[in-house]
N, C-alpha and C positions, 0 to 999 in steps of 0.2 A: 545288225542294223545301223544304220550310222547315227552318232550323236550330235547335237549341234551346242559347238565351242560357248555358246554365248551362254544359254537357257539349261545346258546339259538334259536335253529332253529325248528321250528316244522317238527319231523320226522317219518316215519312211524314203522323205527324199531332202538332199541336202544342197546348199546353194554358197557355190564362193566367188569371189573376182577379187581385184585391187583393194577394195574399199574393208573386206573384210581380213586383209595379210593372208589370202587363200586358206584360211580357218574355213571350217562347215557351217554355215548356220543352216537353221529350220526357216521355214517360208516365212514367219511371222518376223523374227527377229531379223531375216535379211530385206522384208521389205519395210520394217519399224526403222533401220537402221539408211536403207535409201532414200526412205521419206523424212530424216530427220537429214541430210544430206544436201536433197534437194531445195527445203525449207531453209536452210542456211545462208546460201547462196542469195 
């Protein structure tokens, strides 16, 4: 089972992109990160 690099939880699906530096994030952390990025601009 994959583990989120940010919260270190076991998750069923992970997401990564250039914003996470190709680290695997769970959906919650990934959504939070993208929300933060879009709000910041």
